[in-house]
C-alpha positions in Angstrom: 46.9 158.4 78.7 46.0 158.2 75.0 47.7 155.2 73.4 47.9 154.4 69.7 48.6 150.7 69.1 50.0 150.0 65.7 50.5 146.7 63.8 52.9 147.2 60.8 52.3 146.2 57.2 52.8 142.5 56.4 54.7 142.2 53.1 53.6 139.6 50.6 54.6 136.1 51.8 53.2 132.6 52.0 50.9 133.8 54.8 49.7 137.0 53.4 47.2 135.4 50.9 47.0 138.8 49.1 45.5 137.6 45.9 42.9 135.6 47.8 42.0 138.6 50.0 41.6 140.8 47.0 39.3 138.4 45.3 37.2 138.2 48.5 37.2 141.9 49.2 39.0 141.4 52.5 41.9 143.3 53.9 44.0 140.9 56.0 44.4 137.3 57.0 44.4 137.6 60.8 44.1 140.4 63.3 47.0 141.3 65.7 46.0 139.1 68.6 49.1 140.1 70.7 48.3 143.8 70.3 44.6 143.5 71.4 45.8 141.4 74.3 48.2 144.2 75.3 45.3 146.6 75.0 43.5 144.5 77.6 46.5 144.7 79.9 46.7 148.5 79.8 44.9 150.6 82.5 41.1 150.8 82.1 41.1 154.6 82.2 43.4 154.9 79.2 42.0 155.8 75.8 43.1 153.2 73.2 43.0 153.1 69.4 44.3 150.0 67.6 45.3 150.4 64.0 46.1 147.3 61.9 48.0 148.9 58.9 47.1 145.9 56.8 43.4 147.0 57.1 43.8 150.8 57.2 46.5 153.3 57.7 46.4 155.5 60.8 45.4 159.1 60.1 47.1 162.4 60.9 44.4 162.8 63.6 45.5 159.5 65.2 49.0 160.8 65.5 47.9 164.2 66.8 45.5 162.5 69.3 47.9 160.1 71.0 50.4 160.6 73.9 52.1 157.3 73.4 52.6 154.9 70.5 52.9 151.2 71.1 54.1 149.0 68.2 54.3 145.2 68.0 56.0 143.3 65.2 57.2 140.0 63.8 60.5 139.8 61.9 58.8 139.9 58.5 57.4 143.3 59.3 60.8 144.9 60.2 60.8 147.5 57.4 57.5 149.1 58.4 58.3 148.6 62.1 61.4 150.8 61.8 59.6 153.5 59.8 56.8 153.7 62.4 59.3 154.1 65.2 61.0 156.9 63.4 57.8 158.6 62.4 56.6 158.6 66.0 60.0 160.1 67.2 59.8 162.8 64.5 56.4 163.8 65.7 57.6 164.1 69.3 55.7 161.0 70.6 57.0 158.5 73.1 57.4 155.2 71.3 57.2 151.8 73.1 57.7 148.5 71.2 57.2 144.8 71.9 56.4 141.5 70.3 58.5 138.6 68.9 60.8 140.6 66.7 62.1 143.2 69.3 62.2 140.4 71.9 64.6 138.4 69.7 66.5 141.4 68.3 66.2 144.3 70.8 69.2 146.1 69.2 67.1 146.7 66.0 64.4 148.6 68.0 67.1 150.5 70.0 69.0 151.6 66.9 65.7 152.7 65.3 65.2 155.0 68.3 62.4 153.4 70.4 62.1 154.8 73.9 60.7 151.8 75.7 61.3 148.1 74.9 58.5 146.0 76.5 60.0 142.5 75.8 59.2 138.9 76.5 55.5 138.3 77.5 53.5 141.4 78.3 51.7 140.0 81.4 55.1 140.2 83.1 56.6 143.3 81.6 53.8 145.7 81.0 53.3 146.3 84.8 57.0 147.3 85.0 56.6 149.6 82.0 53.6 151.3 83.5 55.4 151.8 86.8 58.4 153.4 85.0 56.0 155.6 83.0 54.3 156.7 86.3 57.8 157.7 87.7 58.4 159.8 84.6 61.2 157.7 83.3 62.1 158.7 79.7 63.5 155.3 78.5 63.6 151.8 79.6 64.0 148.1 78.7 61.7 145.8 80.5 62.4 142.0 80.5 61.2 139.1 82.6 63.0 135.9 83.5 59.8 134.1 84.5 56.8 133.0 82.3 53.4 134.3 83.1 50.4 132.2 84.2 48.2 132.5 81.2 45.1 131.6 83.2 45.4 135.2 84.4 45.6 136.7 80.9 42.7 139.0 80.3 40.3 138.5 77.3 41.7 140.2 74.2 39.9 143.5 73.1 38.1 142.0 70.1 35.9 145.1 70.3 38.7 147.3 69.0 38.9 145.3 65.7 37.0 145.7 62.4 36.3 141.9 62.3 34.7 142.1 58.8 38.2 142.9 57.4 39.7 139.5 58.2 39.7 136.1 56.7 40.1 134.4 60.1 40.0 135.6 63.7 42.7 134.3 66.1 42.6 133.1 69.7 45.3 131.4 71.8 44.9 128.4 74.1 48.6 127.7 75.0 52.1 129.1 74.8 55.3 127.0 74.6 56.4 123.7 73.0 58.0 120.7 74.6 60.3 119.9 71.7 63.8 121.3 70.9 63.9 121.7 67.1 67.3 123.4 66.5 66.0 126.1 64.0 62.9 127.1 66.0 62.7 130.2 68.2 59.4 129.4 69.9 61.1 127.7 72.9 63.3 130.8 73.3 60.3 133.1 73.3 57.8 131.0 75.3 59.7 128.1 76.9 59.5 124.3 76.7 56.8 123.9 79.3 53.5 124.6 77.5 51.2 126.8 79.6 47.4 126.7 78.8 44.4 128.7 79.5 41.4 127.1 81.3 38.6 125.8 79.2 36.3 128.4 80.7 38.7 131.2 79.5 38.9 130.1 75.9 35.2 129.3 75.7 34.6 132.8 77.0 36.6 134.2 74.2 34.8 132.1 71.6 31.5 133.2 73.1 32.4 136.8 72.6 33.2 136.2 69.0 30.0 134.3 68.5 28.0 137.1 70.1 29.7 139.6 67.8 28.4 137.7 64.8 31.6 136.0 63.7 30.9 132.8 61.7 34.0 132.1 59.7 37.4 130.5 60.5 38.8 130.7 64.0 42.5 130.1 64.1 43.8 128.8 67.5 47.3 130.2 67.0 49.2 128.0 69.4 52.6 127.0 68.1 51.8 123.5 69.2 48.2 123.0 70.4 49.0 119.5 71.6 52.2 120.4 73.5 50.3 119.7 76.7 48.1 116.8 75.5 46.3 116.3 78.8 45.1 119.9 79.0 44.3 120.0 75.3 41.9 117.0 75.8 40.3 118.6 78.8 39.6 121.7 76.7 38.3 119.7 73.7 35.9 117.8 75.8 34.5 121.1 77.0 34.5 122.6 73.5 32.5 119.8 71.8 29.2 120.4 73.6 29.7 124.2 73.2 30.1 123.8 69.5 27.1 121.3 69.3 24.8 123.7 71.1 25.5 126.5 68.6 25.4 124.2 65.5 29.2 124.5 64.9 29.4 128.2 64.1 33.2 128.2 63.5 35.6 126.3 61.3 38.5 125.7 63.6 42.2 125.6 62.6 45.4 125.2 64.7 49.0 124.1 64.7 50.2 120.7 66.1 53.2 118.4 66.0 53.0 115.3 63.8 53.0 113.1 66.9 49.3 113.8 66.9 49.1 110.7 64.7 50.1 108.6 67.7 47.0 109.5 69.7 43.7 108.2 68.3 41.7 109.8 71.1 43.1 113.2 70.5 42.5 113.0 66.7 38.8 112.0 67.4 38.4 114.9 69.9 39.7 117.4 67.4 37.4 116.2 64.7 34.3 116.2 67.0 35.2 119.7 68.3 34.9 121.1 64.7 38.6 121.4 63.7 38.9 121.2 59.9 42.6 122.0 59.3 45.9 121.3 61.2 49.2 123.0 60.3 52.1 120.6 60.8 55.8 121.2 60.6 57.0 118.2 58.6 60.1 120.1 57.3 61.6 117.4 55.2 61.1 113.7 54.3 64.8 113.1 54.8 65.2 111.3 58.2 68.9 112.2 58.5 68.0 115.9 58.3 65.3 115.5 60.8 67.7 113.9 63.2 70.3 116.5 62.7 67.9 119.4 63.5 66.7 117.5 66.6 63.1 117.0 65.2 63.0 113.5 66.5 59.2 113.4 67.0 59.0 113.2 63.1 61.2 110.1 62.9 59.3 107.7 65.1 56.8 106.6 62.5 56.4 106.6 58.7 55.7 110.2 57.7 53.4 109.5 54.8 51.3 107.0 56.8 51.1 109.4 59.7 49.7 112.1 57.4 47.3 109.7 55.8 46.0 108.6 59.2 45.3 112.2 60.2 43.7 113.0 56.8 41.5 109.9 56.8 40.1 111.0 60.2 38.8 114.2 58.6 41.5 116.7 59.2 43.0 118.7 56.3 46.8 119.1 56.6 48.7 122.2 55.9 52.4 121.5 56.1 55.7 123.3 56.6 58.7 122.3 54.5 62.3 123.7 54.6 65.3 123.3 52.4 68.9 124.1 53.2 69.6 121.9 56.3 73.2 120.9 56.8 74.4 117.8 54.9 71.2 117.9 52.9 71.5 115.5 49.9 70.9 116.8 46.3 67.4 116.4 45.1 65.8 117.6 48.4 63.4 119.8 46.4 62.2 116.9 44.3 61.8 114.7 47.4 59.6 117.3 49.1 57.6 117.7 46.0 57.1 113.9 45.8 56.1 113.8 49.4 53.4 116.5 48.9 52.1 114.6 45.9 52.0 111.3 47.8 50.2 112.7 50.8 47.9 115.0 48.7 48.6 117.9 51.0 47.2 121.0 49.2 49.1 123.8 50.9 52.7 123.3 51.6 54.4 126.2 53.4 57.7 125.8 51.6 60.8 128.0 52.3 64.5 128.2 52.4 66.1 127.8 55.9 66.8 131.0 57.8 68.8 131.0 61.0 66.7 132.9 63.6 68.5 135.0 66.1 69.5 133.2 69.4 68.2 129.8 68.4 70.4 126.8 68.8 71.1 126.9 65.1 72.0 130.5 65.2 74.5 130.0 68.0 76.0 126.9 66.3 76.4 128.7 63.0 77.9 131.7 64.7 80.4 129.6 66.4 81.3 128.0 63.1 81.7 131.4 61.4 79.0 130.6 58.9 76.4 133.4 59.6 75.9 136.1 57.0 75.3 139.3 59.1 72.6 141.8 58.3 70.1 139.4 56.6 67.5 138.8 59.3 64.1 138.5 57.6 62.0 135.5 56.7 60.0 135.0 53.6 60.0 132.8 50.5 62.0 135.3 48.4 65.0 135.3 50.7 68.2 133.2 50.3 69.6 131.5 53.5 71.4 133.9 55.8 74.3 131.5 56.4 76.8 129.5 54.4 75.2 126.1 53.5 77.0 122.8 53.1 76.2 122.4 49.5 76.2 125.0 46.7 73.7 127.7 47.3 72.8 127.9 43.7 72.0 124.2 43.6 69.7 124.6 46.7 67.9 127.7 45.4 67.3 126.4 41.9 65.9 123.1 43.3 63.7 125.2 45.6 62.4 127.4 42.8 61.5 124.4 40.6 59.8 122.6 43.5 57.8 125.7 44.6 56.8 126.4 41.1 55.6 122.8 40.4 53.8 122.4 43.7 51.6 125.4 42.8 51.0 124.5 39.1 47.2 124.9 38.8 46.2 121.5 37.4 48.3 119.3 39.6 47.2 121.4 42.6 43.5 120.8 41.8 44.1 117.1 41.4 46.1 116.8 44.6 43.5 118.8 46.6 40.7 116.6 45.3 42.6 113.4 46.4 43.2 114.9 49.8 39.5 115.7 50.4 38.3 112.4 49.0 40.6 110.6 51.4 38.7 112.1 54.4 36.4 109.6 55.9 36.0 111.0 59.3 33.0 112.6 61.0 32.2 116.2 60.2 29.6 118.4 62.0 26.9 119.9 59.9 27.8 123.5 59.2 24.9 125.9 59.6 26.4 128.9 57.9 24.9 131.6 55.7 27.5 132.7 53.2 28.7 136.3 53.5 29.2 138.7 50.6 33.0 138.0 50.9 32.5 134.3 50.5 30.1 134.6 47.5 32.6 137.0 45.9 35.5 134.6 46.5 33.7 131.5 45.3 32.4 133.2 42.2 35.9 134.4 41.3 37.2 130.8 41.8 34.5 129.4 39.4 35.4 132.1 36.8 39.2 131.8 37.0 39.5 128.0 37.4 36.3 126.9 35.8 36.3 129.2 32.7 39.5 131.1 32.1 42.1 128.5 32.8 42.8 125.2 31.1 41.8 123.6 34.4 38.1 124.2 33.5 37.1 120.6 32.8 38.9 119.2 35.8 37.5 122.0 38.0 33.8 121.3 37.2 34.2 117.6 37.4 35.8 117.9 40.9 33.3 120.6 41.9 30.3 118.3 41.4 32.0 115.2 42.7 32.8 116.9 46.0 29.3 118.5 46.2 27.6 115.1 45.7 30.0 112.8 47.6 31.4 115.0 50.3 28.9 117.8 50.8 30.0 118.7 54.3 33.5 119.3 53.0 32.5 121.5 50.1 33.0 124.8 51.9 36.5 123.9 53.0 37.3 122.5 49.6 36.3 125.7 47.9 38.2 127.8 50.4 41.4 125.9 49.7 40.9 126.6 45.9 40.5 130.2 46.9 43.8 130.1 48.8 45.4 128.6 45.8 44.9 131.8 43.8 47.5 133.5 46.0 50.1 130.7 45.4 49.5 130.6 41.6 50.4 134.3 41.6 53.0 134.3 44.4 55.2 131.7 42.8 56.1 134.1 40.0 57.2 136.7 42.6 59.3 134.1 44.5 61.0 132.9 41.4 61.9 136.4 40.2 63.2 137.5 43.6 65.4 134.5 44.1 66.8 134.5 40.6 67.6 138.2 41.0 69.3 137.5 44.3 71.3 134.6 42.9 72.5 136.8 40.1 73.6 139.5 42.5 75.4 137.1 44.8 77.3 135.6 41.9 78.3 139.1 40.6 79.4 140.2 44.1 81.2 136.9 44.9 79.2 136.5 48.0 80.8 133.9 50.3 77.5 131.8 50.4 78.4 131.0 46.8 82.2 130.5 47.2 82.6 129.3 50.8 80.9 126.0 50.2 84.0 124.8 48.5 86.0 125.5 51.7 83.3 123.8 53.8 83.8 120.6 51.8 87.1 120.1 53.6 85.8 121.0 57.0 84.0 118.5 59.3 80.6 120.1 60.2 
């Protein structure tokens, strides 16, 4: 069998970093880890081509060559996902799909015409798909009620990637999260009992990347790396000597819940293992909203002090913030903006709330008759897909102002400098020869922020202060400034998209605008 594995186009969003990628001469942020893991699960005698359409488009020869097309997608990729399914069908190819989006919304893939839906986790459903294929079955939906043992997951096929096209390479240590945040679909997809690979497994994956000559960021893409703290510590204790022996070849990033601040040992292990950044879902500084969405782990300690503790230890925080929760008080945007300033967090992933299909929130809003059908995508330029409890225009305009102000260039530079100067923790010496991509990006930053913009004097003052006072943080500091170029540009797009949508909703009398008046009389 000749299989063409496709990863659809990722539209511009917070995570696309398009402006930064263009400045660095790179093509995409991260490779499709799920797809190259699927490639490793397919029969060894199959011929496989992986095409990340964010790096290059497949050719006519690719389509003519293949017998089978396999497409994976996230919700933000749904437009290109549909077009690829339809193109495969028009060319007479068998089309199989999988990944988070079709698993959550299988009807979308079926309506688009896919022949095979390989849903849930591939370790369980790919064998069933292969058996059906061997029997000559023309269609099928393959689901699994159980979760796979990820210690049996094969090593991803990193060899199928053009690594030089990416800003960071991804690996996965665990799946699942023990918490029950109402708006999150991770527990639906991967369960509440975190399953982890063995230290030997993940070190083997890192060794392959090291031998392939990768020396930039490695993103451990767990939805909550510390969901199983005991196993995370076991892995970190094995990772530390591995990193030391190789002079810390990677800058490590991951995602973790804010209760990390409660575990001093875990923080120290992360730092000693070479982690430089942690993404954390803070969501909102409003305790009432956190309680309402069942994010109780963020209510046990002071949020600002928890962030400061993690930062002082030497870990840069990237945070997630959301507006539009039920019974949210006016001024939420300003409070989030103030929180970001108080903590010095450089990159705040800031979006309007979207109800994801089959989450607890989705089911509740559906029961209350508040869902707006047909709007099921997630990016910063989208208005909520449900009727909120305060005027949608008020929420959106607060959001626009806050997003705009957070990524105003001069305040961003000042905030980033404070964040890095707060770091007092240990940091391994990075033995790293800059690549052409990094020289190109850093040169562009110096030109744009140090010459063209009014930030020039502040830029150079901070540049030399970090270089002299925090030399081991200099690479990460410059990388964050490189990331900022995406946000400085993207905020214009977000503002234009949301204002256009607001105007359209008001003209059409959309019930997200009008129904809030009715909700004022209903107990929610």
